[in-house]
C-alpha positions in Angstrom: -31.5 -99.5 96.5 -30.3 -101.2 99.6 -28.8 -99.3 102.6 -25.5 -101.1 102.0 -25.4 -99.7 98.4 -26.2 -96.2 99.7 -23.4 -96.5 102.2 -21.0 -97.6 99.5 -22.0 -94.7 97.3 -21.6 -92.3 100.2 -18.1 -93.7 100.9 -17.1 -93.5 97.2 -18.4 -89.9 97.1 -16.2 -89.0 100.0 -13.2 -90.6 98.3 -13.9 -88.7 95.0 -14.4 -85.5 97.0 -11.0 -85.9 98.6 -9.4 -86.7 95.2 -11.0 -83.6 93.6 -8.3 -81.5 95.2 -5.4 -81.3 92.7 -2.7 -81.7 95.4 -4.4 -84.7 97.0 -4.8 -86.3 93.6 -1.1 -85.7 92.8 -0.2 -87.2 96.2 -2.4 -90.3 95.5 -1.1 -90.7 92.0 2.5 -90.3 93.2 2.0 -93.0 95.8 0.3 -95.3 93.4 3.0 -94.9 90.7 6.0 -95.3 92.9 4.9 -97.7 95.5 3.3 -101.1 95.6 0.0 -100.5 97.4 -0.3 -102.1 100.8 3.1 -103.0 102.0 1.8 -102.5 105.5 3.8 -105.0 107.6 7.1 -103.4 106.8 7.4 -99.8 105.6 10.6 -99.0 103.7 11.8 -96.5 101.1 10.5 -98.7 98.3 7.0 -99.0 99.5 6.3 -95.6 100.9 7.0 -91.9 100.4 7.7 -89.5 103.2 5.7 -86.4 103.7 8.7 -84.1 103.3 9.7 -85.7 100.1 6.2 -85.5 98.7 6.1 -81.8 99.5 9.4 -81.1 97.7 8.3 -83.0 94.6 4.9 -81.2 94.5 6.3 -77.8 95.5 4.0 -77.6 98.5 5.1 -76.8 102.1 5.1 -79.7 104.6 2.2 -78.4 106.6 0.0 -78.3 103.5 1.1 -81.8 102.5 0.3 -83.0 106.1 -3.2 -81.5 105.8 -3.8 -83.3 102.5 -2.4 -86.5 103.9 -4.7 -86.3 106.8 -7.7 -85.9 104.5 -6.7 -88.8 102.3 -6.2 -90.9 105.4 -9.6 -89.9 106.8 -11.4 -91.3 103.7 -9.3 -94.5 103.8 -7.3 -94.0 100.6 -3.9 -94.1 102.3 -2.4 -95.4 105.5 0.4 -93.7 107.5 2.9 -94.8 110.1 5.2 -92.6 112.2 8.9 -93.5 112.1 10.6 -91.3 114.5 10.2 -87.7 113.2 9.1 -88.9 109.8 5.7 -90.2 108.7 5.6 -93.0 106.1 2.5 -93.2 103.9 1.3 -95.7 101.4 -1.9 -96.5 99.4 -4.3 -98.9 100.9 -4.6 -101.8 98.5 -8.2 -102.5 99.4 -9.3 -99.0 98.2 -7.5 -99.6 94.9 -9.4 -102.8 94.4 -12.7 -101.2 95.5 -12.1 -98.3 93.0 -11.4 -100.9 90.3 -14.6 -102.8 91.2 -16.6 -99.5 91.3 -15.6 -98.6 87.8 -16.1 -102.0 86.3 -19.6 -102.6 87.7 
C-alpha cells in the first residue's frame, strides 16, 4: 500500500472518528440536509446554519455546539465564517465527494 493511500485512510479515520459522536453526526446531517454543500463565496441563510440555531434544534448549549463545530472543522468536514457575532457554517463539498468516492471504491 502506498504512503498516499495510508495518508488517505488516516484522514478518513479522523473523519469517521469525528462523526462517531452523535451530536457531531447530527450537526453534519443537519447541514447536509438543509444546505447545499460548498456555497463558500457567499454565505447566506439558505446555504448555512448558525451555531445558535443548531444548538436550539439539537437541544445542546452553544458552547457544546461550538466545541463540536471546532472538531468537525479540524477534520475538514465543515467550513466556518464569522459574520459579526455569529458564525456561519457549511459542509465542504470536497469532503462529501471524497466520502462518496471512498464508499464506492
